[in-house]
N, CA, C and O atoms as a GROMACS GRO file, in nm:
protein
  316
    1MET      N    1   1.480   0.234  -0.464
    1MET     CA    2   1.476   0.366  -0.407
    1MET      C    3   1.363   0.378  -0.304
    1MET      O    4   1.383   0.429  -0.194
    2LEU      N    5   1.244   0.331  -0.342
    2LEU     CA    6   1.132   0.339  -0.248
    2LEU      C    7   1.154   0.249  -0.127
    2LEU      O    8   1.114   0.283  -0.016
    3ASN      N    9   1.216   0.134  -0.149
    3ASN     CA   10   1.243   0.046  -0.035
    3ASN      C   11   1.338   0.111   0.063
    3ASN      O   12   1.325   0.094   0.184
    4LYS      N   13   1.435   0.185   0.012
    4LYS     CA   14   1.529   0.256   0.098
    4LYS      C   15   1.455   0.365   0.178
    4LYS      O   16   1.479   0.383   0.297
    5CYS      N   17   1.367   0.436   0.111
    5CYS     CA   18   1.285   0.537   0.176
    5CYS      C   19   1.200   0.474   0.286
    5CYS      O   20   1.189   0.528   0.396
    6LEU      N   21   1.140   0.360   0.255
    6LEU     CA   22   1.057   0.289   0.352
    6LEU      C   23   1.139   0.249   0.475
    6LEU      O   24   1.094   0.266   0.588
    7GLU      N   25   1.257   0.196   0.453
    7GLU     CA   26   1.342   0.155   0.565
    7GLU      C   27   1.377   0.274   0.654
    7GLU      O   28   1.377   0.262   0.776
    8THR      N   29   1.406   0.388   0.593
    8THR     CA   30   1.436   0.509   0.670
    8THR      C   31   1.314   0.551   0.751
    8THR      O   32   1.326   0.585   0.869
    9GLN      N   33   1.198   0.550   0.689
    9GLN     CA   34   1.076   0.588   0.759
    9GLN      C   35   1.047   0.492   0.874
    9GLN      O   36   1.009   0.535   0.983
   10LYS      N   37   1.065   0.363   0.851
   10LYS     CA   38   1.034   0.264   0.955
   10LYS      C   39   1.127   0.276   1.075
   10LYS      O   40   1.089   0.240   1.186
   11ARG      N   41   1.248   0.328   1.053
   11ARG     CA   42   1.341   0.348   1.165
   11ARG      C   43   1.299   0.468   1.251
   11ARG      O   44   1.326   0.471   1.371
   12SER      N   45   1.233   0.565   1.190
   12SER     CA   46   1.204   0.689   1.262
   12SER      C   47   1.056   0.711   1.295
   12SER      O   48   1.023   0.804   1.369
   13LEU      N   49   0.968   0.628   1.243
   13LEU     CA   50   0.824   0.646   1.265
   13LEU      C   51   0.763   0.521   1.327
   13LEU      O   52   0.815   0.410   1.309
   14PRO      N   53   0.652   0.538   1.400
   14PRO     CA   54   0.579   0.419   1.448
   14PRO      C   55   0.528   0.336   1.329
   14PRO      O   56   0.509   0.388   1.220
   15ASP      N   57   0.506   0.208   1.353
   15ASP     CA   58   0.464   0.116   1.246
   15ASP      C   59   0.333   0.154   1.179
   15ASP      O   60   0.309   0.116   1.064
   16ASP      N   61   0.249   0.230   1.249
   16ASP     CA   62   0.119   0.266   1.192
   16ASP      C   63   0.109   0.416   1.161
   16ASP      O   64  -0.001   0.472   1.160
   17HIS      N   65   0.222   0.480   1.136
   17HIS     CA   66   0.222   0.624   1.106
   17HIS      C   67   0.162   0.649   0.968
   17HIS      O   68   0.195   0.578   0.873
   18PRO      N   69   0.074   0.749   0.955
   18PRO     CA   70   0.011   0.777   0.826
   18PRO      C   71   0.108   0.807   0.712
   18PRO      O   72   0.075   0.784   0.596
   19SER      N   73   0.226   0.856   0.742
   19SER     CA   74   0.324   0.885   0.636
   19SER      C   75   0.367   0.759   0.563
   19SER      O   76   0.409   0.766   0.447
   20LEU      N   77   0.358   0.645   0.628
   20LEU     CA   78   0.395   0.519   0.564
   20LEU      C   79   0.296   0.479   0.455
   20LEU      O   80   0.330   0.405   0.363
   21VAL      N   81   0.174   0.528   0.466
   21VAL     CA   82   0.070   0.492   0.369
   21VAL      C   83   0.113   0.528   0.227
   21VAL      O   84   0.099   0.447   0.135
   22ALA      N   85   0.164   0.648   0.208
   22ALA     CA   86   0.204   0.692   0.074
   22ALA      C   87   0.318   0.607   0.020
   22ALA      O   88   0.316   0.568  -0.097
   23THR      N   89   0.416   0.578   0.103
   23THR     CA   90   0.530   0.499   0.057
   23THR      C   91   0.486   0.357   0.021
   23THR      O   92   0.523   0.306  -0.084
   24TYR      N   93   0.407   0.295   0.108
   24TYR     CA   94   0.355   0.162   0.078
   24TYR      C   95   0.271   0.165  -0.051
   24TYR      O   96   0.278   0.072  -0.132
   25SER      N   97   0.193   0.271  -0.070
   25SER     CA   98   0.110   0.282  -0.190
   25SER      C   99   0.194   0.289  -0.316
   25SER      O  100   0.162   0.225  -0.416
   26HIS      N  101   0.301   0.368  -0.311
   26HIS     CA  102   0.389   0.379  -0.428
   26HIS      C  103   0.457   0.245  -0.459
   26HIS      O  104   0.470   0.208  -0.576
   27ILE      N  105   0.499   0.175  -0.356
   27ILE     CA  106   0.561   0.044  -0.376
   27ILE      C  107   0.458  -0.053  -0.435
   27ILE      O  108   0.490  -0.131  -0.526
   28THR      N  109   0.337  -0.048  -0.384
   28THR     CA  110   0.229  -0.133  -0.435
   28THR      C  111   0.206  -0.108  -0.583
   28THR      O  112   0.196  -0.202  -0.662
   29LEU      N  113   0.198   0.017  -0.620
   29LEU     CA  114   0.175   0.051  -0.761
   29LEU      C  115   0.290   0.002  -0.848
   29LEU      O  116   0.268  -0.054  -0.956
   30GLY      N  117   0.413   0.023  -0.803
   30GLY     CA  118   0.529  -0.022  -0.879
   30GLY      C  119   0.531  -0.173  -0.898
   30GLY      O  120   0.558  -0.221  -1.008
   31LEU      N  121   0.503  -0.246  -0.792
   31LEU     CA  122   0.502  -0.392  -0.802
   31LEU      C  123   0.391  -0.441  -0.894
   31LEU      O  124   0.410  -0.537  -0.970
   32SER      N  125   0.276  -0.376  -0.889
   32SER     CA  126   0.167  -0.419  -0.977
   32SER      C  127   0.201  -0.393  -1.123
   32SER      O  128   0.164  -0.471  -1.211
   33LYS      N  129   0.272  -0.285  -1.150
   33LYS     CA  130   0.314  -0.257  -1.289
   33LYS      C  131   0.416  -0.358  -1.338
   33LYS      O  132   0.431  -0.380  -1.458
   34LEU      N  133   0.487  -0.420  -1.244
   34LEU     CA  134   0.583  -0.526  -1.278
   34LEU      C  135   0.516  -0.664  -1.281
   34LEU      O  136   0.583  -0.766  -1.298
   35HIS      N  137   0.384  -0.667  -1.264
   35HIS     CA  138   0.304  -0.790  -1.262
   35HIS      C  139   0.340  -0.879  -1.143
   35HIS      O  140   0.324  -1.001  -1.150
   36ARG      N  141   0.387  -0.819  -1.035
   36ARG     CA  142   0.417  -0.892  -0.912
   36ARG      C  143   0.299  -0.871  -0.817
   36ARG      O  144   0.311  -0.808  -0.712
   37TYR      N  145   0.185  -0.926  -0.858
   37TYR     CA  146   0.057  -0.895  -0.795
   37TYR      C  147   0.047  -0.943  -0.651
   37TYR      O  148  -0.010  -0.873  -0.567
   38SER      N  149   0.099  -1.058  -0.622
   38SER     CA  150   0.091  -1.110  -0.485
   38SER      C  151   0.166  -1.019  -0.388
   38SER      O  152   0.114  -0.985  -0.281
   39GLU      N  153   0.287  -0.980  -0.425
   39GLU     CA  154   0.365  -0.888  -0.342
   39GLU      C  155   0.296  -0.753  -0.332
   39GLU      O  156   0.289  -0.693  -0.224
   40ALA      N  157   0.245  -0.705  -0.443
   40ALA     CA  158   0.175  -0.576  -0.445
   40ALA      C  159   0.055  -0.579  -0.352
   40ALA      O  160   0.030  -0.484  -0.279
   41PHE      N  161  -0.020  -0.688  -0.356
   41PHE     CA  162  -0.139  -0.699  -0.272
   41PHE      C  163  -0.100  -0.698  -0.124
   41PHE      O  164  -0.164  -0.630  -0.044
   42ASP      N  165   0.002  -0.773  -0.088
   42ASP     CA  166   0.044  -0.780   0.053
   42ASP      C  167   0.086  -0.643   0.105
   42ASP      O  168   0.048  -0.603   0.215
   43ILE      N  169   0.165  -0.571   0.028
   43ILE     CA  170   0.211  -0.439   0.071
   43ILE      C  171   0.095  -0.340   0.068
   43ILE      O  172   0.083  -0.254   0.155
   44GLY      N  173   0.010  -0.352  -0.032
   44GLY     CA  174  -0.108  -0.267  -0.038
   44GLY      C  175  -0.199  -0.286   0.082
   44GLY      O  176  -0.259  -0.190   0.131
   45MET      N  177  -0.208  -0.409   0.131
   45MET     CA  178  -0.289  -0.435   0.250
   45MET      C  179  -0.229  -0.367   0.374
   45MET      O  180  -0.302  -0.320   0.460
   46LYS      N  181  -0.096  -0.362   0.382
   46LYS     CA  182  -0.033  -0.288   0.492
   46LYS      C  183  -0.074  -0.142   0.487
   46LYS      O  184  -0.112  -0.084   0.588
   47ALA      N  185  -0.067  -0.084   0.368
   47ALA     CA  186  -0.106   0.056   0.351
   47ALA      C  187  -0.254   0.075   0.386
   47ALA      O  188  -0.290   0.170   0.456
   48PHE      N  189  -0.338  -0.016   0.339
   48PHE     CA  190  -0.481  -0.006   0.364
   48PHE      C  191  -0.512  -0.017   0.513
   48PHE      O  192  -0.594   0.058   0.565
   49ASP      N  193  -0.448  -0.110   0.581
   49ASP     CA  194  -0.471  -0.126   0.725
   49ASP      C  195  -0.434   0.000   0.802
   49ASP      O  196  -0.508   0.044   0.890
   50ILE      N  197  -0.320   0.058   0.768
   50ILE     CA  198  -0.278   0.182   0.835
   50ILE      C  199  -0.375   0.295   0.801
   50ILE      O  200  -0.417   0.370   0.889
   51ALA      N  201  -0.409   0.307   0.674
   51ALA     CA  202  -0.499   0.414   0.632
   51ALA      C  203  -0.634   0.404   0.701
   51ALA      O  204  -0.688   0.504   0.748
   52THR      N  205  -0.689   0.284   0.708
   52THR     CA  206  -0.818   0.264   0.773
   52THR      C  207  -0.810   0.303   0.920
   52THR      O  208  -0.898   0.371   0.972
   53LYS      N  209  -0.705   0.259   0.986
   53LYS     CA  210  -0.690   0.284   1.129
   53LYS      C  211  -0.662   0.432   1.159
   53LYS      O  212  -0.721   0.489   1.250
   54GLN      N  213  -0.572   0.492   1.082
   54GLN     CA  214  -0.525   0.627   1.113
   54GLN      C  215  -0.604   0.738   1.042
   54GLN      O  216  -0.616   0.848   1.096
   55LEU      N  217  -0.656   0.710   0.925
   55LEU     CA  218  -0.722   0.814   0.846
   55LEU      C  219  -0.873   0.796   0.839
   55LEU      O  220  -0.946   0.892   0.814
   56GLY      N  221  -0.919   0.675   0.861
   56GLY     CA  222  -1.062   0.649   0.856
   56GLY      C  223  -1.103   0.580   0.727
   56GLY      O  224  -1.033   0.586   0.626
   57ASP      N  225  -1.217   0.515   0.732
   57ASP     CA  226  -1.266   0.433   0.621
   57ASP      C  227  -1.304   0.515   0.498
   57ASP      O  228  -1.297   0.464   0.386
   58GLU      N  229  -1.345   0.640   0.518
   58GLU     CA  230  -1.392   0.721   0.406
   58GLU      C  231  -1.288   0.821   0.355
   58GLU      O  232  -1.317   0.900   0.266
   59HIS      N  233  -1.168   0.818   0.411
   59HIS     CA  234  -1.063   0.910   0.366
   59HIS      C  235  -1.026   0.881   0.221
   59HIS      O  236  -1.032   0.766   0.176
   60GLU      N  237  -0.988   0.984   0.149
   60GLU     CA  238  -0.953   0.971   0.007
   60GLU      C  239  -0.846   0.864  -0.016
   60GLU      O  240  -0.857   0.784  -0.109
   61GLN      N  241  -0.743   0.862   0.067
   61GLN     CA  242  -0.634   0.764   0.050
   61GLN      C  243  -0.684   0.622   0.076
   61GLN      O  244  -0.644   0.529   0.007
   62THR      N  245  -0.770   0.607   0.175
   62THR     CA  246  -0.826   0.475   0.205
   62THR      C  247  -0.911   0.425   0.088
   62THR      O  248  -0.902   0.308   0.049
   63CYS      N  249  -0.992   0.513   0.033
   63CYS     CA  250  -1.076   0.476  -0.081
   63CYS      C  251  -0.991   0.441  -0.204
   63CYS      O  252  -1.021   0.346  -0.276
   64TYR      N  253  -0.885   0.517  -0.226
   64TYR     CA  254  -0.793   0.489  -0.337
   64TYR      C  255  -0.730   0.350  -0.320
   64TYR      O  256  -0.724   0.272  -0.415
   65LEU      N  257  -0.685   0.321  -0.200
   65LEU     CA  258  -0.622   0.191  -0.174
   65LEU      C  259  -0.721   0.077  -0.191
   65LEU      O  260  -0.686  -0.028  -0.245
   66ARG      N  261  -0.844   0.097  -0.147
   66ARG     CA  262  -0.946  -0.006  -0.162
   66ARG      C  263  -0.965  -0.038  -0.311
   66ARG      O  264  -0.973  -0.155  -0.349
   67ALA      N  265  -0.972   0.066  -0.393
   67ALA     CA  266  -0.990   0.046  -0.538
   67ALA      C  267  -0.867  -0.021  -0.600
   67ALA      O  268  -0.881  -0.110  -0.684
   68MET      N  269  -0.748   0.022  -0.558
   68MET     CA  270  -0.626  -0.037  -0.613
   68MET      C  271  -0.616  -0.185  -0.575
   68MET      O  272  -0.579  -0.267  -0.658
   69LEU      N  273  -0.649  -0.218  -0.451
   69LEU     CA  274  -0.644  -0.358  -0.408
   69LEU      C  275  -0.744  -0.443  -0.486
   69LEU      O  276  -0.716  -0.559  -0.517
   70LYS      N  277  -0.859  -0.387  -0.516
   70LYS     CA  278  -0.959  -0.459  -0.596
   70LYS      C  279  -0.903  -0.490  -0.735
   70LYS      O  280  -0.918  -0.601  -0.786
   71LEU      N  281  -0.839  -0.390  -0.797
   71LEU     CA  282  -0.780  -0.411  -0.930
   71LEU      C  283  -0.669  -0.516  -0.926
   71LEU      O  284  -0.658  -0.600  -1.015
   72ILE      N  285  -0.587  -0.511  -0.822
   72ILE     CA  286  -0.479  -0.609  -0.808
   72ILE      C  287  -0.536  -0.749  -0.788
   72ILE      O  288  -0.488  -0.845  -0.847
   73ALA      N  289  -0.638  -0.759  -0.704
   73ALA     CA  290  -0.702  -0.890  -0.680
   73ALA      C  291  -0.760  -0.944  -0.811
   73ALA      O  292  -0.750  -1.064  -0.838
   74ASP      N  293  -0.820  -0.857  -0.890
   74ASP     CA  294  -0.872  -0.900  -1.020
   74ASP      C  295  -0.761  -0.952  -1.110
   74ASP      O  296  -0.778  -1.052  -1.179
   75GLN      N  297  -0.647  -0.884  -1.110
   75GLN     CA  298  -0.533  -0.929  -1.191
   75GLN      C  299  -0.478  -1.062  -1.141
   75GLN      O  300  -0.437  -1.147  -1.220
   76MET      N  301  -0.479  -1.081  -1.010
   76MET     CA  302  -0.430  -1.207  -0.954
   76MET      C  303  -0.517  -1.324  -1.001
   76MET      O  304  -0.467  -1.433  -1.026
   77GLU      N  305  -0.648  -1.300  -1.012
   77GLU     CA  306  -0.738  -1.405  -1.060
   77GLU      C  307  -0.711  -1.441  -1.206
   77GLU      O  308  -0.729  -1.556  -1.247
   78LEU      N  309  -0.668  -1.343  -1.283
   78LEU     CA  310  -0.643  -1.366  -1.426
   78LEU      C  311  -0.511  -1.438  -1.451
   78LEU      O  312  -0.494  -1.503  -1.554
   79HIS      N  313  -0.417  -1.427  -1.357
   79HIS     CA  314  -0.284  -1.485  -1.379
   79HIS      C  315  -0.261  -1.604  -1.293
   79HIS      O  316  -0.155  -1.665  -1.299
   0.00000   0.00000   0.00000
């Protein structure tokens, strides 16, 4: 469902549109809950890159993504 939403957004929005951050974040969270950490990290980095560029380094969403990516990276080291 989220992938379908993402595809729709990508057809109608620029690649670095802030609205994509939330969708990428939700996909990242879902993948991490499925223990698909490598995929989660890659998609989370897309969200983080957009958030940093469009929202700024100190924005709440950027900080959330930074913390989530740290947790995912920690899980990747364990598995």
